C-alpha positions as CSV (number, residue, x, y, z in Angstrom):
1,Y,29.1,17.6,-8.9
2,L,27.4,19.1,-11.9
3,R,24.0,18.6,-10.4
4,S,25.1,20.2,-7.1
5,Y,26.7,23.1,-9.0
6,S,23.5,23.6,-11.1
7,L,21.4,23.9,-8.0
8,A,23.9,26.2,-6.4
9,I,24.0,28.8,-9.2
10,I,20.2,29.2,-9.3
11,H,20.4,30.0,-5.5
12,V,17.7,27.6,-4.3
13,D,16.4,28.1,-0.8
14,L,15.5,24.5,-0.1
15,I,15.9,21.1,-1.7
16,L,13.1,18.6,-1.3
17,I,14.0,15.0,-2.0
18,T,10.8,13.1,-2.7
19,S,12.3,9.6,-2.4
20,Y,15.8,9.5,-0.9
21,L,16.1,5.7,-0.9
22,E,16.0,5.4,-4.7
23,G,19.0,4.5,-6.9
24,Y,19.7,0.9,-6.3
25,I,18.0,-0.7,-9.3
26,D,17.4,2.5,-11.3
27,N,19.7,5.2,-12.7
28,C,18.6,7.8,-10.2
29,L,20.8,10.6,-8.9
30,I,19.9,11.7,-5.4
31,D,22.8,13.0,-3.3
32,I,23.9,16.7,-3.2
33,D,27.5,17.7,-2.5
34,Q,27.1,20.1,0.5
35,E,30.5,21.8,-0.2
36,I,29.2,22.9,-3.5
37,C,25.5,23.5,-2.7
38,N,25.2,24.2,1.0
39,V,21.4,24.8,1.4
40,K,18.8,23.1,3.6
41,Q,17.5,19.8,2.5
42,V,14.4,17.8,3.5
43,S,13.1,14.5,2.4
44,I,9.8,12.7,2.3
45,F,10.1,9.6,4.5
46,Y,8.0,6.5,3.8
47,D,8.9,3.6,6.0
48,L,11.7,1.4,7.5
49,I,10.1,-1.8,6.2
50,P,13.4,-3.4,4.9
51,L,15.3,-2.5,8.1
52,L,12.6,-3.8,10.4
53,N,12.1,-6.9,8.4
54,S,15.8,-7.5,7.6
55,K,15.5,-11.3,7.4
56,K,13.1,-10.9,4.5
57,Y,14.6,-7.9,2.6
58,L,18.2,-7.4,3.6
59,D,19.8,-10.7,4.6
60,P,19.0,-12.5,1.3
61,N,20.6,-9.6,-0.7
62,P,23.9,-8.3,0.8
63,K,24.5,-5.8,-2.0
64,F,21.1,-4.2,-1.5
65,A,21.6,-4.4,2.3
66,K,24.8,-2.4,2.0
67,F,23.2,0.2,-0.3
68,Y,20.1,0.5,2.0
69,R,22.0,0.8,5.2
70,S,24.3,3.5,3.8
71,K,21.2,5.5,2.8
72,I,19.6,5.0,6.2
73,N,22.8,6.2,8.0
74,K,22.7,9.5,6.0
75,L,19.1,10.4,7.0
76,N,20.3,12.3,10.0
77,E,22.1,14.7,7.7
78,F,18.7,16.1,6.5
79,D,17.4,19.3,8.0
80,G,13.9,17.7,8.1
81,L,12.0,14.5,7.4
82,L,8.4,14.7,6.2
83,S,6.8,11.4,7.2
84,I,3.7,10.1,5.4
85,S,2.0,9.0,8.6
86,N,2.3,9.2,12.4
87,Y,3.3,5.5,12.4
88,S,6.2,6.1,9.9
89,A,7.3,9.1,12.0
90,N,7.4,6.9,15.1
91,E,9.4,4.3,13.2
92,V,12.2,6.9,12.7
93,I,12.0,8.1,16.3
94,D,12.0,4.5,17.7
95,N,14.7,3.0,15.5
96,L,17.1,5.7,14.3
97,D,19.2,8.3,16.1
98,I,17.5,11.3,14.7
99,D,16.2,14.4,16.5
100,P,12.4,14.0,16.8
101,N,12.1,17.8,16.2
102,K,13.3,17.2,12.7
103,I,10.3,15.0,11.9
104,V,7.0,16.3,10.7
105,N,4.0,14.1,9.7
106,I,2.5,15.5,6.4
107,S,0.3,12.4,5.9
108,S,-0.8,11.3,2.4
109,A,-3.5,11.9,-0.2
110,C,-4.8,10.6,-3.4
111,D,-5.8,12.3,-6.7
112,E,-9.4,13.5,-6.0
113,K,-10.0,14.0,-9.8
114,I,-9.6,10.2,-10.2
115,F,-10.5,8.7,-6.9
116,N,-13.9,10.1,-6.0
117,K,-17.5,9.0,-5.5
118,D,-19.0,11.1,-8.3
119,S,-17.6,9.7,-11.5
120,D,-19.9,7.5,-13.7
121,K,-19.6,3.8,-12.9
122,G,-18.2,1.6,-15.6
123,I,-17.0,4.3,-18.0
124,S,-14.4,3.1,-20.5
125,F,-13.4,0.2,-18.4
126,S,-11.5,-2.5,-20.3
127,H,-12.4,-5.2,-17.8
128,S,-16.2,-4.6,-18.1
129,K,-17.0,-8.3,-17.5
130,I,-15.7,-8.0,-13.9
131,I,-18.1,-5.3,-12.8
132,N,-21.2,-7.0,-14.3
133,S,-21.3,-9.3,-11.2
134,P,-20.5,-8.8,-7.5
135,F,-16.9,-9.0,-6.5
136,L,-14.4,-8.5,-3.7
137,L,-11.3,-6.5,-4.5
138,Y,-7.6,-6.2,-3.5
139,T,-5.0,-4.0,-5.2
140,G,-1.4,-3.5,-4.4
141,A,1.9,-5.3,-4.6
142,H,2.4,-9.0,-4.0
143,D,5.5,-9.3,-1.8
144,V,5.4,-11.2,1.4
145,R,4.3,-8.3,3.7
146,K,1.2,-7.8,1.6
147,N,-0.2,-11.0,3.1
148,I,-1.9,-12.2,-0.1
149,K,-1.6,-15.8,0.9
150,S,-3.7,-15.2,4.0
151,L,-6.3,-13.3,1.9
152,I,-6.6,-16.3,-0.5
153,Q,-6.9,-18.7,2.4
154,A,-9.5,-16.5,4.1
155,Y,-11.5,-16.3,0.9
156,S,-11.5,-20.2,0.8
157,K,-12.9,-20.2,4.3
158,I,-16.0,-18.1,3.7
159,D,-19.3,-19.7,3.0
160,I,-19.3,-21.5,-0.4
161,N,-22.5,-19.7,-1.4
162,L,-20.7,-16.4,-0.9
163,R,-17.8,-17.5,-3.0
164,R,-20.1,-18.5,-5.8
165,K,-21.7,-15.0,-5.6
166,Y,-18.6,-12.9,-5.1
167,K,-15.4,-13.4,-7.1
168,L,-12.1,-12.1,-5.7
169,V,-10.4,-9.6,-8.0
170,L,-6.6,-9.0,-7.6
171,A,-6.0,-5.8,-9.5
172,G,-2.7,-4.6,-10.7
173,K,0.5,-5.9,-12.2
174,I,1.7,-9.3,-10.9
175,L,5.1,-10.7,-11.8
176,E,5.2,-14.2,-13.3
177,P,6.7,-15.9,-10.2
178,E,4.0,-14.2,-8.0
179,S,1.3,-15.3,-10.4
180,K,2.6,-18.9,-10.3
181,L,2.6,-18.8,-6.5
182,L,-1.0,-17.5,-6.5
183,D,-2.0,-20.4,-8.7
184,I,-0.4,-22.8,-6.2
185,W,-2.3,-21.2,-3.3
186,I,-5.6,-21.3,-5.2
187,K,-5.1,-25.0,-5.9
188,N,-4.0,-25.8,-2.3
189,Y,-7.1,-24.1,-0.9
190,N,-9.4,-25.8,-3.3
191,I,-10.7,-22.6,-5.0
192,D,-12.0,-22.8,-8.5
193,N,-9.8,-20.9,-10.9
194,N,-12.7,-18.8,-12.2
195,Q,-13.4,-17.5,-8.7
196,I,-10.2,-15.4,-8.6
197,I,-9.5,-12.9,-11.3
198,K,-6.0,-11.4,-11.9
199,T,-6.4,-8.3,-14.0
200,G,-2.8,-7.5,-14.7
201,F,-1.7,-3.9,-15.0
202,I,-4.6,-1.4,-15.0
203,T,-4.8,2.4,-15.2
204,D,-5.8,4.6,-12.2
205,Q,-9.0,5.4,-14.0
206,D,-9.8,1.7,-14.4
207,L,-8.8,1.1,-10.8
208,S,-11.2,3.8,-9.6
209,T,-14.0,2.1,-11.5
210,L,-13.2,-1.1,-9.7
211,Y,-13.2,0.7,-6.3
212,R,-16.7,2.2,-7.1
213,N,-18.2,-1.1,-8.1
214,C,-16.7,-3.6,-5.7
215,S,-18.9,-5.1,-2.9
216,L,-15.9,-5.0,-0.5
217,F,-12.3,-3.8,-0.6
218,I,-9.9,-5.9,1.5
219,F,-6.4,-4.8,2.6
220,P,-4.6,-7.5,4.5
221,S,-1.1,-6.0,4.6
222,L,1.2,-6.7,7.6
223,H,3.3,-3.5,7.4
224,E,2.6,-0.2,5.7
225,G,4.1,3.3,5.8
226,F,0.6,4.6,5.0
227,G,-1.6,2.2,2.9
228,L,-2.7,4.4,0.0
229,P,-5.1,1.8,-1.6
230,V,-7.2,2.0,1.5
231,L,-7.6,5.8,1.1
232,E,-8.2,5.5,-2.6
233,A,-11.0,2.9,-2.1
234,M,-12.6,4.9,0.7
235,S,-12.5,8.1,-1.5
236,C,-14.4,6.2,-4.1
237,G,-17.1,5.2,-1.6
238,A,-16.1,1.5,-1.3
239,P,-16.8,-0.4,1.9
240,V,-13.3,-1.2,3.2
241,I,-11.9,-3.6,5.8
242,G,-8.2,-4.0,6.6
243,S,-5.4,-4.9,8.9
244,N,-5.3,-3.6,12.5
245,T,-1.5,-3.1,12.2
246,T,1.0,-0.3,11.5
247,S,-0.3,2.8,9.7
248,V,-3.4,1.2,8.3
249,R,-5.1,2.0,11.6
250,E,-4.7,5.7,10.9
251,V,-6.6,5.5,7.7
252,L,-9.4,3.1,8.7
253,F,-9.6,4.6,12.2
254,N,-12.6,2.5,13.3
255,E,-11.5,-0.7,15.2
256,E,-14.7,-2.4,14.2
257,V,-13.7,-2.5,10.5
258,M,-10.2,-4.0,11.1
259,F,-9.0,-7.6,11.4
260,D,-5.9,-9.4,12.7
261,P,-3.9,-10.0,9.5
262,Y,-2.0,-12.9,11.2
263,D,-5.3,-14.7,11.9
264,V,-6.9,-16.1,8.8
265,S,-10.2,-16.8,10.6
266,S,-10.3,-13.1,11.7
267,I,-10.1,-12.0,8.0
268,A,-12.7,-14.6,6.9
269,D,-15.1,-13.7,9.6
270,L,-15.0,-10.0,8.9
271,I,-15.4,-10.6,5.1
272,E,-18.6,-12.6,5.8
273,R,-19.9,-10.0,8.2
274,S,-19.3,-7.3,5.7
275,L,-21.3,-9.2,3.0
276,L,-24.1,-10.5,5.2
277,D,-24.7,-7.8,7.9
278,Q,-26.4,-4.8,6.2
279,N,-26.0,-2.7,9.4
280,F,-22.3,-3.4,9.5
281,K,-22.0,-2.6,5.8
282,N,-23.6,0.7,6.5
283,V,-20.8,1.2,9.1
284,L,-18.3,0.5,6.4
285,L,-19.9,2.9,4.0
286,N,-20.1,5.7,6.6
287,N,-16.5,5.1,7.5
288,A,-15.6,6.2,4.0
């Protein structure tokens, strides 16, 4: 009530909610009381991943499912939804009872001051040993839809001489259970531990250095609202391959640089082609 009153007395014309689905695990206040502050409200909309993959995200957690579904049911109360991709806009239209005229695709972007092709390579990077030799790169979360298991398996399938030359770097924070699972996959697929590097948390500046220095960035995700790491990598001039699913297609655009994320051989084959075929690597570089 106090928050709604505060907004009302400063006579705002429009309220933009940047992330409406927050508030389950953090102390985040989102809702506005319309009787106190009756102004137009719009929200940025990212995806319906939990709803469309309910067996993975909602069924195992009834409390979160109740919270999430209550939020989803209130989306039609907004005067507009600003989707981050055409794909996420279509997710709303296809799965929720919301007027399509309320939905506008604003797409996404990354910080060009950090993610660009012009910055010096290797500046103040705390993991300098990584960029002293060729490496493949992935960054992002490690939940099931990110498909990291298939990436590890695909890496195990590429020619052994390529594995000896190119290490696989997994950049970003990894929770302890996720790290242990990675170790199991590495062992099961007979990969030497020193061939896969887990950086842990890194800054955006360090991540941009990795993008600029990697021999190939790989994004095997099964479902994305946009796929920001793909855009970041391309903005830094990295050769990028990724999934031919959901919104990732909008970022990569060229069918030739995409693989079937459900087919490990498809991932492995495109990795090898990217590393061995110079003409194809030029296609990747030009795609950025």
